[in-house]
PQR file with spaces between the fields and no chain letter, atoms N, CA, C, O and H, PARSE charges and radii, in Angstrom:
ATOM       1  N    MET     1     -13.652   16.452   20.380 -0.4000 1.5000
ATOM       2  CA   MET     1     -12.550   16.281   19.712 -0.0000 2.0000
ATOM       3  C    MET     1     -12.771   17.869   18.560  0.5500 1.7000
ATOM       4  O    MET     1     -13.877   18.120   18.081 -0.5500 1.4000
ATOM       5  N    LYS     2     -11.932   18.479   18.374 -0.4000 1.5000
ATOM       6  CA   LYS     2     -12.056   19.571   17.582 -0.0000 2.0000
ATOM       7  C    LYS     2     -10.598   19.612   16.746  0.5500 1.7000
ATOM       8  O    LYS     2      -9.489   19.640   17.280 -0.5500 1.4000
ATOM       9  H    LYS     2     -11.033   18.275   18.763  0.4000 1.0000
ATOM      10  N    ILE     3     -10.869   19.607   15.320 -0.4000 1.5000
ATOM      11  CA   ILE     3      -9.623   19.423   14.187 -0.0000 2.0000
ATOM      12  C    ILE     3      -9.758   20.645   13.712  0.5500 1.7000
ATOM      13  O    ILE     3     -10.893   21.112   13.619 -0.5500 1.4000
ATOM      14  H    ILE     3     -11.770   19.584   14.886  0.4000 1.0000
ATOM      15  N    ALA     4      -8.561   21.445   13.296 -0.4000 1.5000
ATOM      16  CA   ALA     4      -8.422   22.503   12.698 -0.0000 2.0000
ATOM      17  C    ALA     4      -7.477   22.122   11.619  0.5500 1.7000
ATOM      18  O    ALA     4      -6.354   21.675   11.851 -0.5500 1.4000
ATOM      19  H    ALA     4      -7.639   21.065   13.371  0.4000 1.0000
ATOM      20  N    LEU     5      -7.996   22.324   10.355 -0.4000 1.5000
ATOM      21  CA   LEU     5      -7.529   21.837    9.113 -0.0000 2.0000
ATOM      22  C    LEU     5      -6.756   22.933    8.332  0.5500 1.7000
ATOM      23  O    LEU     5      -6.903   24.059    8.807 -0.5500 1.4000
ATOM      24  H    LEU     5      -8.909   22.687   10.166  0.4000 1.0000
ATOM      25  N    ASP     6      -6.096   22.859    7.418 -0.4000 1.5000
ATOM      26  CA   ASP     6      -5.624   23.824    6.431 -0.0000 2.0000
ATOM      27  C    ASP     6      -4.669   24.542    7.205  0.5500 1.7000
ATOM      28  O    ASP     6      -4.799   25.763    7.117 -0.5500 1.4000
ATOM      29  H    ASP     6      -5.976   21.944    7.032  0.4000 1.0000
ATOM      30  N    LEU     7      -3.691   24.114    7.984 -0.4000 1.5000
ATOM      31  CA   LEU     7      -2.544   24.908    8.826 -0.0000 2.0000
ATOM      32  C    LEU     7      -1.106   24.897    7.970  0.5500 1.7000
ATOM      33  O    LEU     7      -0.825   23.801    7.486 -0.5500 1.4000
ATOM      34  H    LEU     7      -3.586   23.123    8.055  0.4000 1.0000
ATOM      35  N    LEU     8      -0.559   25.530    7.828 -0.4000 1.5000
ATOM      36  CA   LEU     8       0.443   25.489    7.129 -0.0000 2.0000
ATOM      37  C    LEU     8       1.577   25.647    8.233  0.5500 1.7000
ATOM      38  O    LEU     8       1.753   26.746    8.759 -0.5500 1.4000
ATOM      39  H    LEU     8      -0.788   26.421    8.220  0.4000 1.0000
ATOM      40  N    GLY     9       2.566   24.223    8.679 -0.4000 1.5000
ATOM      41  CA   GLY     9       3.368   24.497    9.392 -0.0000 2.0000
ATOM      42  C    GLY     9       4.892   24.487    9.029  0.5500 1.7000
ATOM      43  O    GLY     9       5.130   23.952    7.947 -0.5500 1.4000
ATOM      44  H    GLY     9       2.424   23.330    8.252  0.4000 1.0000
ATOM      45  N    VAL    10       5.857   24.921    9.647 -0.4000 1.5000
ATOM      46  CA   VAL    10       7.268   24.516    9.240 -0.0000 2.0000
ATOM      47  C    VAL    10       7.701   23.857   10.057  0.5500 1.7000
ATOM      48  O    VAL    10       7.911   24.028   11.258 -0.5500 1.4000
ATOM      49  H    VAL    10       5.664   25.355   10.527  0.4000 1.0000
ATOM      50  N    LEU    11       7.857   23.003    9.337 -0.4000 1.5000
ATOM      51  CA   LEU    11       8.458   21.649   10.376 -0.0000 2.0000
ATOM      52  C    LEU    11       9.992   21.290   10.392  0.5500 1.7000
ATOM      53  O    LEU    11      10.611   21.302    9.328 -0.5500 1.4000
ATOM      54  H    LEU    11       7.687   22.863    8.361  0.4000 1.0000
ATOM      55  N    GLN    12      10.559   21.000   11.463 -0.4000 1.5000
ATOM      56  CA   GLN    12      11.729   21.271   11.768 -0.0000 2.0000
ATOM      57  C    GLN    12      12.078   19.815   12.456  0.5500 1.7000
ATOM      58  O    GLN    12      13.032   19.654   13.217 -0.5500 1.4000
ATOM      59  H    GLN    12      10.057   20.989   12.328  0.4000 1.0000
ATOM      60  N    ARG    13      11.208   18.840   12.092 -0.4000 1.5000
ATOM      61  CA   ARG    13      11.994   17.229   12.533 -0.0000 2.0000
ATOM      62  C    ARG    13      12.986   16.805   11.751  0.5500 1.7000
ATOM      63  O    ARG    13      13.946   16.255   12.292 -0.5500 1.4000
ATOM      64  H    ARG    13      10.433   18.971   11.474  0.4000 1.0000
ATOM      65  N    ARG    14      12.958   16.958   10.459 -0.4000 1.5000
ATOM      66  CA   ARG    14      14.337   16.460    9.248 -0.0000 2.0000
ATOM      67  C    ARG    14      14.926   17.722    8.704  0.5500 1.7000
ATOM      68  O    ARG    14      15.246   17.749    7.516 -0.5500 1.4000
ATOM      69  H    ARG    14      12.179   17.404   10.020  0.4000 1.0000
ATOM      70  N    GLY    15      15.101   18.786    9.478 -0.4000 1.5000
ATOM      71  CA   GLY    15      15.200   19.933    8.370 -0.0000 2.0000
ATOM      72  C    GLY    15      14.244   21.039    8.276  0.5500 1.7000
ATOM      73  O    GLY    15      13.167   20.822    8.832 -0.5500 1.4000
ATOM      74  H    GLY    15      14.842   18.764   10.443  0.4000 1.0000
ATOM      75  N    VAL    16      14.340   21.808    7.889 -0.4000 1.5000
ATOM      76  CA   VAL    16      13.437   22.579    7.854 -0.0000 2.0000
ATOM      77  C    VAL    16      12.758   23.025    6.382  0.5500 1.7000
ATOM      78  O    VAL    16      13.416   23.460    5.437 -0.5500 1.4000
ATOM      79  H    VAL    16      15.215   21.984    7.438  0.4000 1.0000
ATOM      80  N    GLY    17      11.376   22.836    6.388 -0.4000 1.5000
ATOM      81  CA   GLY    17      10.616   22.625    5.240 -0.0000 2.0000
ATOM      82  C    GLY    17       9.276   23.243    5.710  0.5500 1.7000
ATOM      83  O    GLY    17       9.090   23.893    6.739 -0.5500 1.4000
ATOM      84  H    GLY    17      10.841   22.482    7.156  0.4000 1.0000
ATOM      85  N    GLU    18       8.099   22.808    4.449 -0.4000 1.5000
ATOM      86  CA   GLU    18       6.880   23.368    4.936 -0.0000 2.0000
ATOM      87  C    GLU    18       6.006   22.137    4.578  0.5500 1.7000
ATOM      88  O    GLU    18       6.445   21.426    3.674 -0.5500 1.4000
ATOM      89  H    GLU    18       8.250   22.280    3.613  0.4000 1.0000
ATOM      90  N    GLY    19       4.918   21.809    5.115 -0.4000 1.5000
ATOM      91  CA   GLY    19       4.026   20.795    4.898 -0.0000 2.0000
ATOM      92  C    GLY    19       2.553   21.170    5.781  0.5500 1.7000
ATOM      93  O    GLY    19       2.323   21.857    6.776 -0.5500 1.4000
ATOM      94  H    GLY    19       4.561   22.386    5.849  0.4000 1.0000
ATOM      95  N    ASP    20       1.747   20.375    4.902 -0.4000 1.5000
ATOM      96  CA   ASP    20       0.275   20.633    5.696 -0.0000 2.0000
ATOM      97  C    ASP    20       0.528   19.951    7.241  0.5500 1.7000
ATOM      98  O    ASP    20       1.353   19.100    7.572 -0.5500 1.4000
ATOM      99  H    ASP    20       1.934   19.817    4.093  0.4000 1.0000
ATOM     100  N    GLU    21      -0.516   20.665    8.066 -0.4000 1.5000
ATOM     101  CA   GLU    21      -0.417   20.291    9.411 -0.0000 2.0000
ATOM     102  C    GLU    21      -1.788   20.404   10.200  0.5500 1.7000
ATOM     103  O    GLU    21      -2.376   21.485   10.162 -0.5500 1.4000
ATOM     104  H    GLU    21      -1.186   21.356    7.796  0.4000 1.0000
ATOM     105  N    TRP    22      -2.318   19.367   10.900 -0.4000 1.5000
ATOM     106  CA   TRP    22      -3.631   19.204   11.484 -0.0000 2.0000
ATOM     107  C    TRP    22      -3.328   19.428   13.005  0.5500 1.7000
ATOM     108  O    TRP    22      -2.778   18.756   13.877 -0.5500 1.4000
ATOM     109  H    TRP    22      -1.841   18.489   10.931  0.4000 1.0000
ATOM     110  N    GLU    23      -3.861   20.539   12.956 -0.4000 1.5000
ATOM     111  CA   GLU    23      -4.260   20.711   14.808 -0.0000 2.0000
ATOM     112  C    GLU    23      -5.161   20.214   15.138  0.5500 1.7000
ATOM     113  O    GLU    23      -6.207   20.580   14.603 -0.5500 1.4000
ATOM     114  H    GLU    23      -4.308   21.086   12.247  0.4000 1.0000
ATOM     115  N    VAL    24      -5.230   18.952   16.355 -0.4000 1.5000
ATOM     116  CA   VAL    24      -6.201   18.242   17.144 -0.0000 2.0000
ATOM     117  C    VAL    24      -6.431   18.518   18.526  0.5500 1.7000
ATOM     118  O    VAL    24      -5.498   18.393   19.320 -0.5500 1.4000
ATOM     119  H    VAL    24      -4.380   18.654   16.790  0.4000 1.0000
ATOM     120  N    THR    25      -7.762   18.943   18.974 -0.4000 1.5000
ATOM     121  CA   THR    25      -7.776   19.124   20.621 -0.0000 2.0000
ATOM     122  C    THR    25      -8.793   17.979   21.194  0.5500 1.7000
ATOM     123  O    THR    25      -9.984   17.860   20.906 -0.5500 1.4000
ATOM     124  H    THR    25      -8.520   19.045   18.330  0.4000 1.0000
ATOM     125  N    LEU    26      -8.143   17.298   21.937 -0.4000 1.5000
ATOM     126  CA   LEU    26      -8.512   16.136   22.764 -0.0000 2.0000
ATOM     127  C    LEU    26      -9.024   16.531   23.851  0.5500 1.7000
ATOM     128  O    LEU    26      -8.358   17.385   24.434 -0.5500 1.4000
ATOM     129  H    LEU    26      -7.175   17.394   22.171  0.4000 1.0000
ATOM     130  N    LYS    27     -10.249   16.123   24.476 -0.4000 1.5000
ATOM     131  CA   LYS    27     -10.608   16.472   25.735 -0.0000 2.0000
ATOM     132  C    LYS    27     -10.644   15.090   26.620  0.5500 1.7000
ATOM     133  O    LYS    27     -11.383   14.183   26.236 -0.5500 1.4000
ATOM     134  H    LYS    27     -10.790   15.428   24.001  0.4000 1.0000
ATOM     135  N    THR    28      -9.923   14.939   27.695 -0.4000 1.5000
ATOM     136  CA   THR    28      -9.841   13.970   28.495 -0.0000 2.0000
ATOM     137  C    THR    28      -9.847   14.614   29.899  0.5500 1.7000
ATOM     138  O    THR    28      -9.621   15.810   30.088 -0.5500 1.4000
ATOM     139  H    THR    28      -9.323   15.675   28.008  0.4000 1.0000
ATOM     140  N    THR    29     -10.202   13.472   31.129 -0.4000 1.5000
ATOM     141  CA   THR    29      -9.869   13.485   32.672 -0.0000 2.0000
ATOM     142  C    THR    29      -8.479   13.477   32.849  0.5500 1.7000
ATOM     143  O    THR    29      -7.754   12.984   31.984 -0.5500 1.4000
ATOM     144  H    THR    29     -10.385   12.501   30.976  0.4000 1.0000
ATOM     145  N    ILE    30      -7.908   14.102   34.149 -0.4000 1.5000
ATOM     146  CA   ILE    30      -6.780   14.056   34.330 -0.0000 2.0000
ATOM     147  C    ILE    30      -6.443   12.547   34.555  0.5500 1.7000
ATOM     148  O    ILE    30      -5.323   12.105   34.299 -0.5500 1.4000
ATOM     149  H    ILE    30      -8.496   14.503   34.851  0.4000 1.0000
ATOM     150  N    THR    31      -7.595   11.669   35.109 -0.4000 1.5000
ATOM     151  CA   THR    31      -7.214   10.198   35.268 -0.0000 2.0000
ATOM     152  C    THR    31      -6.891    9.552   34.113  0.5500 1.7000
ATOM     153  O    THR    31      -6.212    8.525   34.118 -0.5500 1.4000
ATOM     154  H    THR    31      -8.505   12.028   35.317  0.4000 1.0000
ATOM     155  N    ARG    32      -7.417   10.182   32.890 -0.4000 1.5000
ATOM     156  CA   ARG    32      -7.038    9.132   31.608 -0.0000 2.0000
ATOM     157  C    ARG    32      -6.132    9.734   30.919  0.5500 1.7000
ATOM     158  O    ARG    32      -5.626    9.007   30.065 -0.5500 1.4000
ATOM     159  H    ARG    32      -7.968   11.016   32.886  0.4000 1.0000
ATOM     160  N    TYR    33      -5.636   11.049   30.976 -0.4000 1.5000
ATOM     161  CA   TYR    33      -4.435   11.209   30.364 -0.0000 2.0000
ATOM     162  C    TYR    33      -3.239   10.647   29.950  0.5500 1.7000
ATOM     163  O    TYR    33      -2.889   10.571   28.773 -0.5500 1.4000
ATOM     164  H    TYR    33      -6.048   11.640   31.670  0.4000 1.0000
ATOM     165  N    ALA    34      -2.619   10.260   30.888 -0.4000 1.5000
ATOM     166  CA   ALA    34      -1.600    8.971   30.764 -0.0000 2.0000
ATOM     167  C    ALA    34      -1.803    8.060   29.676  0.5500 1.7000
ATOM     168  O    ALA    34      -1.010    7.809   28.769 -0.5500 1.4000
ATOM     169  H    ALA    34      -2.903   10.322   31.845  0.4000 1.0000
ATOM     170  N    GLU    35      -3.065    7.544   29.881 -0.4000 1.5000
ATOM     171  CA   GLU    35      -3.380    6.460   28.547 -0.0000 2.0000
ATOM     172  C    GLU    35      -3.561    7.092   27.133  0.5500 1.7000
ATOM     173  O    GLU    35      -3.358    6.372   26.155 -0.5500 1.4000
ATOM     174  H    GLU    35      -3.709    7.748   30.617  0.4000 1.0000
ATOM     175  N    LEU    36      -3.970    8.532   26.947 -0.4000 1.5000
ATOM     176  CA   LEU    36      -4.185    9.125   25.751 -0.0000 2.0000
ATOM     177  C    LEU    36      -3.037    9.609   25.196  0.5500 1.7000
ATOM     178  O    LEU    36      -2.958    9.757   23.976 -0.5500 1.4000
ATOM     179  H    LEU    36      -4.135    9.116   27.742  0.4000 1.0000
ATOM     180  N    GLU    37      -2.008    9.914   26.038 -0.4000 1.5000
ATOM     181  CA   GLU    37      -0.964   10.324   25.801 -0.0000 2.0000
ATOM     182  C    GLU    37      -0.071    9.232   25.310  0.5500 1.7000
ATOM     183  O    GLU    37       0.569    9.364   24.267 -0.5500 1.4000
ATOM     184  H    GLU    37      -2.073    9.794   27.029  0.4000 1.0000
ATOM     185  N    ALA    38      -0.023    8.221   26.001 -0.4000 1.5000
ATOM     186  CA   ALA    38       0.899    6.674   25.584 -0.0000 2.0000
ATOM     187  C    ALA    38       0.287    6.253   24.208  0.5500 1.7000
ATOM     188  O    ALA    38       0.918    5.675   23.322 -0.5500 1.4000
ATOM     189  H    ALA    38      -0.543    8.114   26.849  0.4000 1.0000
ATOM     190  N    HIS    39      -0.759    6.546   24.163 -0.4000 1.5000
ATOM     191  CA   HIS    39      -1.717    6.140   22.762 -0.0000 2.0000
ATOM     192  C    HIS    39      -0.941    6.859   21.670  0.5500 1.7000
ATOM     193  O    HIS    39      -0.378    6.289   20.735 -0.5500 1.4000
ATOM     194  H    HIS    39      -1.271    7.015   24.882  0.4000 1.0000
ATOM     195  N    LEU    40      -0.972    8.236   21.895 -0.4000 1.5000
ATOM     196  CA   LEU    40      -0.870    8.872   20.772 -0.0000 2.0000
ATOM     197  C    LEU    40       0.625    8.733   20.341  0.5500 1.7000
ATOM     198  O    LEU    40       0.838    8.556   19.142 -0.5500 1.4000
ATOM     199  H    LEU    40      -1.429    8.699   22.655  0.4000 1.0000
ATOM     200  N    LEU    41       1.584    8.790   21.126 -0.4000 1.5000
ATOM     201  CA   LEU    41       2.852    8.809   20.910 -0.0000 2.0000
ATOM     202  C    LEU    41       3.124    7.155   20.670  0.5500 1.7000
ATOM     203  O    LEU    41       4.313    6.844   20.733 -0.5500 1.4000
ATOM     204  H    LEU    41       1.411    8.933   22.100  0.4000 1.0000
ATOM     205  N    THR    42       2.510    6.449   20.497 -0.4000 1.5000
ATOM     206  CA   THR    42       2.753    5.127   20.148 -0.0000 2.0000
ATOM     207  C    THR    42       2.043    4.839   18.710  0.5500 1.7000
ATOM     208  O    THR    42       2.444    3.901   18.021 -0.5500 1.4000
ATOM     209  H    THR    42       1.544    6.702   20.445  0.4000 1.0000
ATOM     210  N    GLU    43       1.009    5.651   18.294 -0.4000 1.5000
ATOM     211  CA   GLU    43       0.587    5.403   16.993 -0.0000 2.0000
ATOM     212  C    GLU    43       0.748    6.635   15.806  0.5500 1.7000
ATOM     213  O    GLU    43       0.407    6.576   14.624 -0.5500 1.4000
ATOM     214  H    GLU    43       0.683    6.413   18.854  0.4000 1.0000
ATOM     215  N    HIS    44       1.463    7.902   16.630 -0.4000 1.5000
ATOM     216  CA   HIS    44       1.625    8.678   15.808 -0.0000 2.0000
ATOM     217  C    HIS    44       2.870    8.447   14.729  0.5500 1.7000
ATOM     218  O    HIS    44       3.916    7.918   15.106 -0.5500 1.4000
ATOM     219  H    HIS    44       1.740    7.950   17.590  0.4000 1.0000
ATOM     220  N    PRO    45       2.665    8.903   13.305 -0.5600 1.5000
ATOM     221  CA   PRO    45       3.936    8.488   12.566  0.2800 2.0000
ATOM     222  C    PRO    45       5.177    9.249   13.143  0.5500 1.7000
ATOM     223  O    PRO    45       6.291    8.758   13.321 -0.5500 1.4000
ATOM     224  N    TRP    46       4.802   10.492   13.396 -0.4000 1.5000
ATOM     225  CA   TRP    46       6.411   11.282   13.618 -0.0000 2.0000
ATOM     226  C    TRP    46       7.177   10.565   14.994  0.5500 1.7000
ATOM     227  O    TRP    46       6.853    9.876   15.962 -0.5500 1.4000
ATOM     228  H    TRP    46       3.897   10.891   13.251  0.4000 1.0000
ATOM     229  N    ASP    47       8.058   11.018   14.580 -0.4000 1.5000
ATOM     230  CA   ASP    47       9.209   10.457   15.571 -0.0000 2.0000
ATOM     231  C    ASP    47       9.138   11.274   17.149  0.5500 1.7000
ATOM     232  O    ASP    47       9.369   10.745   18.236 -0.5500 1.4000
ATOM     233  H    ASP    47       8.321   11.578   13.795  0.4000 1.0000
ATOM     234  N    ASN    48       8.845   12.353   16.957 -0.4000 1.5000
ATOM     235  CA   ASN    48       8.082   13.334   18.094 -0.0000 2.0000
ATOM     236  C    ASN    48       7.325   14.404   17.947  0.5500 1.7000
ATOM     237  O    ASN    48       7.768   15.549   17.854 -0.5500 1.4000
ATOM     238  H    ASN    48       8.657   12.782   16.074  0.4000 1.0000
ATOM     239  N    PRO    49       5.715   13.970   17.906 -0.5600 1.5000
ATOM     240  CA   PRO    49       4.999   14.881   17.612  0.2800 2.0000
ATOM     241  C    PRO    49       4.610   15.413   18.828  0.5500 1.7000
ATOM     242  O    PRO    49       4.783   14.955   19.958 -0.5500 1.4000
ATOM     243  N    GLU    50       3.939   16.667   18.388 -0.4000 1.5000
ATOM     244  CA   GLU    50       3.667   17.851   19.221 -0.0000 2.0000
ATOM     245  C    GLU    50       2.407   17.247   20.449  0.5500 1.7000
ATOM     246  O    GLU    50       1.246   17.328   20.049 -0.5500 1.4000
ATOM     247  H    GLU    50       3.799   17.039   17.470  0.4000 1.0000
ATOM     248  N    VAL    51       2.566   16.817   21.512 -0.4000 1.5000
ATOM     249  CA   VAL    51       1.359   16.452   22.533 -0.0000 2.0000
ATOM     250  C    VAL    51       1.785   17.275   24.014  0.5500 1.7000
ATOM     251  O    VAL    51       2.735   17.159   24.787 -0.5500 1.4000
ATOM     252  H    VAL    51       3.509   16.752   21.837  0.4000 1.0000
ATOM     253  N    THR    52       0.817   17.977   23.983 -0.4000 1.5000
ATOM     254  CA   THR    52       0.784   19.035   25.210 -0.0000 2.0000
ATOM     255  C    THR    52      -0.670   18.752   25.998  0.5500 1.7000
ATOM     256  O    THR    52      -1.578   18.005   25.633 -0.5500 1.4000
ATOM     257  H    THR    52       0.045   18.071   23.355  0.4000 1.0000
ATOM     258  N    ALA    53      -0.622   19.305   26.786 -0.4000 1.5000
ATOM     259  CA   ALA    53      -1.850   19.176   27.689 -0.0000 2.0000
ATOM     260  C    ALA    53      -2.248   20.726   28.622  0.5500 1.7000
ATOM     261  O    ALA    53      -1.293   21.405   29.000 -0.5500 1.4000
ATOM     262  H    ALA    53       0.115   19.913   27.082  0.4000 1.0000
ATOM     263  N    THR    54      -3.433   21.112   28.884 -0.4000 1.5000
ATOM     264  CA   THR    54      -3.575   22.039   29.069 -0.0000 2.0000
ATOM     265  C    THR    54      -4.590   21.733   30.194  0.5500 1.7000
ATOM     266  O    THR    54      -5.529   21.067   29.757 -0.5500 1.4000
ATOM     267  H    THR    54      -4.208   20.561   28.577  0.4000 1.0000
ATOM     268  N    GLU    55      -4.694   22.047   31.650 -0.4000 1.5000
ATOM     269  CA   GLU    55      -5.502   21.376   32.645 -0.0000 2.0000
ATOM     270  C    GLU    55      -6.712   22.199   32.826  0.5500 1.7000
ATOM     271  O    GLU    55      -6.503   23.407   32.934 -0.5500 1.4000
ATOM     272  H    GLU    55      -3.931   22.588   32.005  0.4000 1.0000
ATOM     273  N    ILE    56      -8.169   21.716   32.893 -0.4000 1.5000
ATOM     274  CA   ILE    56      -9.102   22.286   32.923 -0.0000 2.0000
ATOM     275  C    ILE    56      -9.370   23.061   34.376  0.5500 1.7000
ATOM     276  O    ILE    56      -9.902   22.328   35.211 -0.5500 1.4000
ATOM     277  H    ILE    56      -8.339   20.735   32.806  0.4000 1.0000
ATOM     278  N    GLY    57      -9.156   24.098   34.711 -0.4000 1.5000
ATOM     279  CA   GLY    57      -9.421   24.647   35.998 -0.0000 2.0000
ATOM     280  C    GLY    57     -10.588   25.013   36.744  0.5500 1.7000
ATOM     281  O    GLY    57     -10.705   24.968   37.969 -0.5500 1.4000
ATOM     282  H    GLY    57      -8.724   24.693   34.033  0.4000 1.0000
ATOM     283  N    HIS    58     -11.499   25.406   35.847 -0.4000 1.5000
ATOM     284  CA   HIS    58     -12.670   25.443   35.936 -0.0000 2.0000
ATOM     285  C    HIS    58     -13.575   25.087   35.072  0.5500 1.7000
ATOM     286  O    HIS    58     -13.080   24.714   34.008 -0.5500 1.4000
ATOM     287  H    HIS    58     -11.403   25.443   34.852  0.4000 1.0000
ATOM     288  N    GLY    59     -15.056   25.050   35.134 -0.4000 1.5000
ATOM     289  CA   GLY    59     -15.953   24.743   34.086 -0.0000 2.0000
ATOM     290  C    GLY    59     -17.376   24.436   34.693  0.5500 1.7000
ATOM     291  O    GLY    59     -17.553   24.202   35.889 -0.5500 1.4000
ATOM     292  H    GLY    59     -15.458   25.353   35.998  0.4000 1.0000
ATOM     293  N    SER    60     -18.273   24.459   33.833 -0.4000 1.5000
ATOM     294  CA   SER    60     -19.730   24.377   34.183 -0.0000 2.0000
ATOM     295  C    SER    60     -19.681   23.077   34.916  0.5500 1.7000
ATOM     296  O    SER    60     -18.812   22.256   34.621 -0.5500 1.4000
ATOM     297  H    SER    60     -18.129   24.649   32.862  0.4000 1.0000
ATOM     298  N    PRO    61     -20.650   22.813   35.953 -0.5600 1.5000
ATOM     299  CA   PRO    61     -20.423   21.433   36.430  0.2800 2.0000
ATOM     300  C    PRO    61     -21.020   20.185   35.504  0.5500 1.7000
ATOM     301  O    PRO    61     -20.655   19.009   35.511 -0.5500 1.4000
ATOM     302  N    SER    62     -22.115   20.856   34.658 -0.4000 1.5000
ATOM     303  CA   SER    62     -22.615   19.993   33.757 -0.0000 2.0000
ATOM     304  C    SER    62     -21.883   19.619   32.613  0.5500 1.7000
ATOM     305  O    SER    62     -22.094   18.677   31.850 -0.5500 1.4000
ATOM     306  H    SER    62     -22.412   21.811   34.653  0.4000 1.0000
ATOM     307  N    TYR    63     -20.841   20.625   32.584 -0.4000 1.5000
ATOM     308  CA   TYR    63     -19.835   20.301   31.217 -0.0000 2.0000
ATOM     309  C    TYR    63     -18.943   19.151   31.912  0.5500 1.7000
ATOM     310  O    TYR    63     -18.799   18.064   31.352 -0.5500 1.4000
ATOM     311  H    TYR    63     -20.670   21.391   33.204  0.4000 1.0000
ATOM     312  N    LEU    64     -18.381   19.424   33.092 -0.4000 1.5000
ATOM     313  CA   LEU    64     -17.415   18.747   33.852 -0.0000 2.0000
ATOM     314  C    LEU    64     -18.203   17.315   33.694  0.5500 1.7000
ATOM     315  O    LEU    64     -17.863   16.465   32.870 -0.5500 1.4000
ATOM     316  H    LEU    64     -18.498   20.307   33.547  0.4000 1.0000
ATOM     317  N    ALA    65     -19.283   17.172   34.583 -0.4000 1.5000
ATOM     318  CA   ALA    65     -20.085   16.032   34.621 -0.0000 2.0000
ATOM     319  C    ALA    65     -20.211   14.967   33.348  0.5500 1.7000
ATOM     320  O    ALA    65     -20.161   13.746   33.494 -0.5500 1.4000
ATOM     321  H    ALA    65     -19.559   17.862   35.252  0.4000 1.0000
ATOM     322  N    TRP    66     -20.385   15.648   32.068 -0.4000 1.5000
ATOM     323  CA   TRP    66     -20.474   15.407   30.850 -0.0000 2.0000
ATOM     324  C    TRP    66     -19.117   14.718   30.612  0.5500 1.7000
ATOM     325  O    TRP    66     -19.090   13.506   30.403 -0.5500 1.4000
ATOM     326  H    TRP    66     -20.425   16.640   31.950  0.4000 1.0000
ATOM     327  N    LEU    67     -18.002   15.445   30.637 -0.4000 1.5000
ATOM     328  CA   LEU    67     -16.731   14.893   30.176 -0.0000 2.0000
ATOM     329  C    LEU    67     -16.329   13.921   31.181  0.5500 1.7000
ATOM     330  O    LEU    67     -15.544   13.034   30.847 -0.5500 1.4000
ATOM     331  H    LEU    67     -18.023   16.430   30.807  0.4000 1.0000
ATOM     332  N    ASP    68     -16.744   13.976   32.294 -0.4000 1.5000
ATOM     333  CA   ASP    68     -16.057   12.440   33.198 -0.0000 2.0000
ATOM     334  C    ASP    68     -16.975   11.287   32.899  0.5500 1.7000
ATOM     335  O    ASP    68     -16.405   10.196   32.856 -0.5500 1.4000
ATOM     336  H    ASP    68     -17.382   14.696   32.566  0.4000 1.0000
ATOM     337  N    ARG    69     -18.273   11.288   32.684 -0.4000 1.5000
ATOM     338  CA   ARG    69     -18.908   10.278   31.675 -0.0000 2.0000
ATOM     339  C    ARG    69     -18.454    9.784   30.760  0.5500 1.7000
ATOM     340  O    ARG    69     -18.254    8.575   30.635 -0.5500 1.4000
ATOM     341  H    ARG    69     -18.736   12.173   32.719  0.4000 1.0000
ATOM     342  N    SER    70     -18.089   11.080   29.552 -0.4000 1.5000
ATOM     343  CA   SER    70     -17.711   10.451   28.225 -0.0000 2.0000
ATOM     344  C    SER    70     -16.552    9.976   28.059  0.5500 1.7000
ATOM     345  O    SER    70     -16.259    9.630   26.914 -0.5500 1.4000
ATOM     346  H    SER    70     -18.252   12.061   29.653  0.4000 1.0000
ATOM     347  N    THR    71     -15.590    9.823   29.104 -0.4000 1.5000
ATOM     348  CA   THR    71     -14.404    9.356   29.006 -0.0000 2.0000
ATOM     349  C    THR    71     -13.894    8.341   29.739  0.5500 1.7000
ATOM     350  O    THR    71     -12.730    7.962   29.873 -0.5500 1.4000
ATOM     351  H    THR    71     -15.829   10.104   30.034  0.4000 1.0000
ATOM     352  N    ASN    72     -15.262    7.813   30.354 -0.4000 1.5000
ATOM     353  CA   ASN    72     -14.983    6.710   31.210 -0.0000 2.0000
ATOM     354  C    ASN    72     -15.294    5.228   30.527  0.5500 1.7000
ATOM     355  O    ASN    72     -16.337    5.187   29.874 -0.5500 1.4000
ATOM     356  H    ASN    72     -16.207    8.121   30.245  0.4000 1.0000
ATOM     357  N    PRO    73     -14.637    4.202   30.588 -0.5600 1.5000
ATOM     358  CA   PRO    73     -14.540    3.001   30.037  0.2800 2.0000
ATOM     359  C    PRO    73     -15.992    2.343   29.969  0.5500 1.7000
ATOM     360  O    PRO    73     -16.138    1.219   29.491 -0.5500 1.4000
């Protein structure tokens, strides 16, 4: 997990305004993504949080193996 702090976001959920915003990068496998997305959407306090995915097309074999081991229940 990577968290970027001290971002200033322009919020358009309920009108335009400014507020603190955190950007969080979570890494998982494609087989576990739906579960992660469902959890984020259920637990997030906003009505419409930004939840996006970027598929990892290539990576070192040792990193991809670690990611697989780290995300298996």
